[in-house]
C-alpha positions in Angstrom: 22.7 64.0 -25.5 24.6 60.9 -26.7 22.7 57.8 -27.9 24.5 54.5 -28.1 24.0 50.9 -28.4 25.8 47.9 -29.7 26.6 47.5 -33.5 25.6 44.4 -35.1 29.1 42.8 -35.1 29.6 40.0 -32.6 31.8 40.4 -29.5 35.3 39.1 -29.7 37.2 37.2 -27.1 41.0 36.6 -26.4 40.9 33.2 -28.2 39.5 34.6 -31.3 41.4 37.7 -31.7 40.2 41.2 -31.9 36.4 42.1 -32.2 35.3 42.7 -35.8 34.4 46.2 -36.5 30.9 47.6 -37.1 29.4 47.1 -40.6 29.4 50.2 -43.0 27.4 49.9 -46.3 28.1 52.5 -49.0 25.1 53.2 -51.1 25.6 56.3 -53.0 23.9 57.8 -56.0 25.9 59.2 -59.0 27.1 62.8 -59.3 25.5 63.7 -62.6 28.3 64.7 -65.0 31.2 64.1 -62.4 31.2 60.6 -61.1 29.4 57.3 -61.4 27.8 55.7 -58.3 30.8 53.1 -58.2 33.4 55.9 -58.4 31.8 57.9 -55.5 31.8 54.7 -53.5 35.3 54.1 -54.1 36.1 57.5 -52.8 33.9 57.1 -49.8 35.6 53.7 -49.0 38.8 55.5 -48.7 37.4 57.6 -45.8 35.8 54.7 -44.1 39.1 52.8 -44.1 41.0 55.8 -42.8 38.5 56.4 -40.0 37.7 52.9 -39.0 40.1 50.3 -40.5 38.4 47.4 -38.9 34.9 48.3 -40.3 33.1 45.4 -42.4 32.6 47.4 -45.6 29.8 46.6 -48.0 29.3 48.6 -51.2 26.1 48.8 -53.1 26.4 50.8 -56.4 22.8 52.0 -57.2 20.6 54.6 -58.7 17.0 56.1 -58.2 15.7 55.6 -61.7 17.8 58.8 -62.9 21.5 58.7 -64.1 23.2 55.5 -63.6 20.2 53.2 -63.7 21.6 51.0 -66.4 25.0 50.8 -64.7 23.4 49.8 -61.4 21.4 47.1 -63.1 24.2 45.8 -65.1 26.5 45.7 -62.1 24.1 43.8 -60.1 22.6 41.2 -62.4 24.5 41.4 -65.7 22.8 41.6 -69.0 23.6 42.7 -72.4 24.1 46.1 -73.6 22.5 46.9 -77.1 23.8 49.9 -78.8 21.4 52.4 -80.1 21.4 55.6 -82.2 18.8 57.7 -80.7 18.1 61.3 -80.2 18.9 63.6 -77.3 16.4 66.1 -75.9 17.4 68.5 -78.7 17.0 65.9 -81.5 20.6 65.6 -82.0 21.7 62.0 -82.7 23.9 60.2 -80.1 25.0 56.7 -79.4 23.5 55.1 -76.3 22.2 51.8 -75.5 19.4 49.8 -73.8 20.1 46.9 -71.6 18.6 43.2 -72.1 18.4 41.6 -68.8 17.2 38.2 -70.1 15.2 37.1 -73.2 12.0 38.9 -72.3 13.2 41.7 -70.0 14.8 45.0 -70.9 15.8 48.3 -69.1 15.8 51.8 -70.6 17.3 54.8 -68.8 15.6 58.3 -69.7 18.8 60.3 -68.4 20.9 58.6 -71.0 18.5 59.4 -73.7 17.0 62.9 -73.1 19.1 63.7 -70.0 20.1 66.9 -68.6 23.6 65.6 -68.4 24.0 65.9 -72.2 23.2 69.6 -72.3 25.1 72.7 -71.4 22.9 75.2 -69.2 22.7 77.5 -72.1 21.3 74.7 -74.4 18.2 74.0 -72.3 15.2 74.7 -74.3 12.2 73.0 -72.5 9.5 74.0 -74.9 11.2 72.4 -77.7 12.9 69.4 -76.0 11.5 65.9 -76.7 11.6 62.5 -75.2 11.5 60.8 -78.6 14.8 58.9 -77.8 12.8 57.1 -75.1 10.2 56.0 -77.5 12.8 54.7 -79.9 14.8 52.7 -77.2 11.5 51.1 -76.1 10.7 50.1 -79.6 14.1 48.6 -80.3 13.8 46.6 -77.0 10.4 45.4 -78.1 11.6 44.5 -81.6 14.3 42.4 -79.8 11.6 40.5 -78.0 11.2 42.3 -74.8 7.7 42.1 -73.2 8.7 43.5 -69.6 10.5 46.8 -69.9 12.0 48.8 -66.8 11.9 52.4 -67.5 14.3 54.5 -65.3 12.7 58.0 -64.9 14.7 60.9 -63.7 17.4 63.4 -64.7 15.7 64.5 -68.0 15.6 67.8 -69.8 12.1 67.5 -71.0 8.7 68.6 -69.8 6.7 67.0 -72.7 4.8 64.5 -70.7 6.0 61.7 -72.8 4.5 63.3 -76.1 7.8 62.8 -77.9 8.1 59.1 -76.7 4.4 58.5 -78.0 5.2 59.9 -81.4 8.3 57.8 -81.8 6.3 54.7 -80.8 3.8 55.5 -83.7 1.2 57.8 -82.2 -0.2 60.4 -84.4 -0.6 64.1 -83.1 -3.0 65.9 -85.6 -4.4 69.4 -86.0 -7.8 70.2 -86.6 -7.4 69.6 -90.5 -5.7 66.1 -89.8 -2.3 67.3 -90.4 0.6 66.0 -88.3 2.1 68.1 -85.6 5.5 67.5 -83.9 4.5 67.4 -80.2 6.9 69.8 -78.6 5.4 71.6 -75.8 5.4 74.8 -77.8 3.3 73.0 -80.4 0.8 71.0 -78.3 -1.9 73.8 -78.5 -2.1 73.2 -82.0 -3.1 69.4 -81.6 -6.8 68.7 -82.1 -6.6 65.0 -81.4 -4.2 61.9 -80.8 -4.4 58.6 -82.6 -2.8 56.1 -80.1 -3.7 53.1 -82.1 -0.1 52.4 -83.7 1.7 52.7 -80.5 -0.9 50.6 -78.7 -0.6 48.0 -81.3 3.2 48.0 -81.1 3.1 47.5 -77.3 0.2 45.0 -77.1 1.4 42.4 -74.5 4.2 44.6 -73.1 4.3 45.7 -69.6 6.3 48.8 -68.6 7.5 49.1 -65.0 8.4 52.8 -64.2 11.2 53.4 -61.9 10.7 57.0 -60.8 13.3 59.0 -59.0 10.5 61.4 -57.3 7.1 60.9 -56.2 5.7 64.1 -57.6 2.7 63.8 -59.7 2.8 65.4 -63.3 0.6 68.1 -61.9 3.3 69.2 -59.6 6.3 68.4 -61.9 6.8 72.0 -63.3 6.6 73.9 -59.9 9.2 71.4 -58.5 11.6 70.8 -61.3 10.8 73.2 -64.1 13.7 75.5 -63.2 16.3 72.8 -63.6 15.0 72.1 -67.1 15.1 75.7 -68.3 11.6 76.9 -67.4 11.3 80.6 -66.5 8.4 83.0 -65.5 8.2 83.8 -69.2 7.8 80.3 -70.5 6.3 78.4 -67.7 2.6 79.3 -68.6 3.1 77.6 -72.0 4.5 74.5 -70.5 1.6 74.5 -68.0 -0.9 74.7 -70.7 0.7 72.1 -72.8 0.7 69.5 -70.2 -3.0 70.3 -69.3 -3.9 69.9 -73.0 -2.0 66.8 -73.4 -3.9 65.2 -70.5 -7.2 66.1 -72.2 -6.1 64.7 -75.6 -5.0 61.5 -73.9 -8.2 61.3 -72.0 -10.1 61.8 -75.3 -8.2 59.0 -76.9 -10.0 56.6 -74.8 -8.8 53.9 -72.2 -6.1 51.4 -72.9 -7.8 48.0 -73.4 -5.4 45.6 -72.0 -7.0 42.1 -71.9 -6.8 40.3 -68.5 -6.2 43.5 -66.4 -8.5 45.9 -64.8 -9.3 49.2 -66.4 -6.5 51.7 -66.1 -7.1 55.3 -64.7 -7.7 57.8 -67.4 -5.3 60.5 -68.2 -7.0 63.0 -66.1 -6.7 60.9 -63.0 -3.2 59.8 -63.8 -2.2 63.6 -63.9 -2.6 63.7 -60.2 -1.1 60.3 -59.2 2.3 60.1 -57.6 5.3 59.0 -59.4 4.0 59.8 -62.9 5.6 63.4 -62.9 9.2 61.9 -62.9 11.4 62.5 -65.9 9.3 65.3 -67.2 6.1 63.1 -67.1 7.4 60.5 -69.7 5.6 57.7 -67.8 2.5 59.6 -67.8 2.4 59.5 -71.7 3.6 55.8 -72.0 0.8 54.6 -69.6 -1.7 55.5 -72.4 -0.2 52.9 -74.7 0.8 50.1 -72.6 0.2 48.3 -69.2 2.1 50.1 -66.8 3.0 50.3 -63.0 4.9 53.2 -61.3 6.7 53.4 -58.1 9.8 54.3 -56.4 12.9 53.7 -58.4 15.1 53.7 -55.3 13.0 50.9 -53.7 12.9 48.9 -56.9 16.6 49.1 -57.5 17.4 48.3 -53.9 15.4 45.2 -54.1 17.4 44.1 -57.2 20.9 45.3 -56.1 20.7 44.6 -52.3 18.6 41.4 -51.8 20.5 40.5 -48.8 19.3 43.7 -47.2 22.7 45.0 -46.0 21.4 48.5 -46.6 18.7 47.8 -44.0 21.0 46.1 -41.4 24.3 47.7 -41.5 25.4 49.7 -38.3 25.9 52.7 -40.7 24.8 53.5 -44.1 26.7 56.3 -46.1 24.8 57.6 -49.2 25.5 60.7 -51.4 23.8 63.1 -53.7 25.0 66.1 -55.6 22.4 68.5 -53.9 20.0 67.6 -51.1 16.7 69.5 -51.4 13.1 68.9 -50.4 12.7 66.4 -53.2 15.5 64.2 -51.8 13.1 63.1 -48.9 10.2 62.2 -51.3 11.7 59.4 -53.6 15.4 60.2 -54.2 18.0 57.6 -53.0 19.1 59.2 -49.7 15.7 59.6 -48.6 14.7 55.9 -49.5 17.8 54.7 -47.5 16.9 57.0 -44.4 13.3 55.8 -44.5 14.2 52.1 -44.7 16.7 52.4 -41.7 14.6 54.5 -39.5 12.4 51.8 -38.2 15.5 50.0 -37.0 16.9 53.2 -35.6 20.0 52.7 -37.5 21.6 55.9 -38.6 22.2 57.3 -42.3 25.0 59.7 -43.1 24.3 61.8 -46.3 27.2 63.3 -48.1 26.6 66.1 -50.7 28.0 69.4 -52.3 25.0 71.4 -50.9 22.1 71.0 -48.4 19.2 73.1 -49.3 16.7 71.2 -47.1 16.5 70.3 -43.4 17.4 66.8 -42.4 14.2 64.8 -41.6 15.2 63.4 -38.0 17.9 62.6 -35.5 18.9 59.4 -37.4 20.3 61.4 -40.5 23.3 63.4 -40.5 24.9 65.8 -43.2 28.5 65.9 -44.5 29.5 68.3 -47.0 32.0 67.4 -49.8 33.7 70.7 -49.5 33.6 72.8 -46.2 34.3 76.0 -48.0 32.0 78.9 -47.2 29.8 79.4 -49.1 29.5 76.0 -50.6 30.8 75.8 -54.2 28.3 75.0 -57.1 30.4 72.0 -58.0 33.5 70.1 -56.9 35.6 68.4 -59.4 38.8 66.5 -59.9 41.1 65.7 -57.0 39.0 68.0 -54.8 36.1 65.9 -55.3 37.8 62.4 -54.5 39.3 63.9 -51.6 36.2 65.7 -50.2 34.2 62.4 -50.5 36.7 60.6 -48.6 36.9 63.4 -46.0 33.1 63.3 -45.6 33.0 59.5 -45.1 35.8 59.8 -42.5 33.6 62.5 -40.6 30.5 60.5 -40.9 32.2 57.4 -39.5 33.7 59.6 -36.6 30.2 61.0 -35.9 28.5 57.7 -35.7 31.1 54.9 -34.9 33.2 54.0 -31.8 35.3 51.0 -31.9 33.0 47.8 -31.8 29.8 49.7 -31.3 27.5 52.4 -32.9 27.4 55.6 -31.1 26.3 59.1 -31.9 29.0 61.6 -30.7 
């Protein structure tokens, strides 16, 4: 059955010339390790122009809290990058940055600090991977005067629940004899108590806004995302015990006393709350030492990057993700875009290397970057740019007819 209705472009007449084409908004995520959001959008635009030359094209380079979050914020609102020598997930020093948006507002991206993109698959070591670099970046922003910090959560190689970040902010992890313990997941069972007071003092008056790339609570993080970080049947039980023990340690450390705000949920309750599982649970730990809010990174960044609402109102939205799986529809960018447009009965075309989960409804279409069978694990080089353009071309021909929006 064909469904059709008029697009949002006004009708033309003989005196004004040809009717404008339908509006198309490009709102892709980055493809980790292969292309930034802006590069993906540029390739998609080639396909749109080829299929529908008259289309009114709008580009929104964006992220969902994971890779590319600082780029999306910088492109949208500017700011100043501050270089920083921080450690990656394996403790190796690397040059990165945090972003000052104004005198009191900063942004930190966990994917650029302890992300999967910096590690080869054979380097993944989740029981000894640390989020310490995130703590150092937050401390640097606070030292520069930031009191409101956006923390993009997603794309990390850690499962430490933010323990490494807490230690970098001054928290002390101690064994039963008062000796310090490095809080890797492999060592957390040796920790008898945590002294959070140094980190709480450092972050007094600071508010953290967590921009999470998935809705998953920390209680469900390992089941959903452990494998991509290197967890196996052999080491998963240790990681599960470590996170459970961390929750008990933070609960025992007592609630955060933030004057002028209602009491925050304890660590046990927060362990089950949505959004705190993103990025290996880094936000879960941070919420023990600073006033914190957590929510959808996609929605938060869309509000900043697209204040005019082009993503909601365009005749067609084309988004992109490397791999579409069940998590895509629970916080990732393509799911957020489709959710916003569903109520308007506006279609969303999703471009990806692989689709490993069904589409949510009839207003979403799937378009592969490569139509090879079976789908490749990755697409690179000229094949990537040509594949993105071809996928956008197919998306336009699927949904758009001249001057109107129509499912073919």
